N, C-alpha and C positions, 0 to 999 in steps of 0.2 A: 504494500500499499502507499511504500514510500514513494515510491513512482507516479503515482494519483496529486495533479493540484490542480485544486477546486479555483475558479474563479467567474466572477461576478460584478455585473451595474445594476445599482439601486435597488431594485427589487432582483436581482438575480444573487447582489450580493448578502442579502440580508440571508437569505435561501443557503449559498455556498456559509457562509458565518455559521447560522444553522445546523448545519451537514458537518464540515468539521467539528464541529465543537462538542459535539450528540455522538459521532460516529467514535465505536471502541477502539479503532487503532490509528497508530499513529499514518497522519497524510502526510506529500513531502510537504504542502504547504497552502492554503486559500488565500486568495489576492480578491480585493476588492476595489472596486471607482464607484465612490457616492454611495457604499451600502452601507447597512447600519446592523443593529443586533433587535433582534427578534425573538427571543426565545421565550414561551411561555411557562407560567409556575410549572406545568405538567414535563416540562424537557430540563431532562438533569446538563451540566454542563461536567465534561472531564478532559482532565489532563491527559496529556496524551504525548504532549512535546511535537505536536504540529507546530510549524511557522505559519504563521499571521502577519500578512503588508496589507494594509490600510492607504488607500488615497482616499484625497478631499478637494476639490479647490473651495477655496475657503469663501468665497462670493455665492456657493452653490443655493439657490434661492427653491431649490426644489425638497431637498436633504439635508439638512443643517450641517456643517460642518461640527456639531458642538457632535453628532450620533457619532463620529472618530473620535470622539474625546472617550463617549462613554462606552463605546465599545473595545477602544483600546483600554481602561479601566477594568471594564470587566474581565476583560483575557487577561493582565497582568496579576489581576486579582487570585485569579486561578494555577496561577504559577505558568502560563504561555508564552512561548519568547511573540513579541509581538513588535513591527516596525508603523507607525505613520508619518506619512507622507503628504505635504499638504502643501498647494499649487495656487499659485497667484491668476488663473486664469477668466476674461471679461469676456471671452467671447464663446456662447456658448457653455457654461461654469460646469451643469448637470452633466454634459457629453462625456463621450469620449476622445483624448487623444492620442496624437503619435507618443509625445512625451510619456505620456502614461502607462501604454504600452511599452517602452523602452524599460520605463521603470518597475512594469509588473514581471520582463524579462528579465533582469538584474537582479531579481528579488525573488523567483524562481534557483538560478543561480547558487546564492547564497545561500538556499535553503538547503541542496542539495552539496554544499560545501565548496563550490567554484568559485569565492567572490567573498571580499568583506563584508561583513556584519558591522550593521549600524545601527541610531535610532535616531529618528529625524522626525522633530518636532513640528507643530504649525504655530 
């Protein structure tokens, strides 16, 4: 399962986070753009060592960047590794942009042990 990487945008990001946090085995990574945490009380988050990479545009008016901070706090609280990257994107801030996809690819390489790790904050 370490070769499985989940990726999602917006609601897809919420699904990727929920799937990663509730799956009983370590995944390669979970990477989101403008995602948010949508766990229900019936769902139990599991610490498996999966790496989480959250991206968000600071000016996103569909899903507030606060949701990235909330998810980051939750993920770190259960002991999972998490990186957050915030972007200053003015045109279509809720969209998916090339630099975000590049960062996602680099994040997957970091999760696989093929690059430096680091935490960037908004």
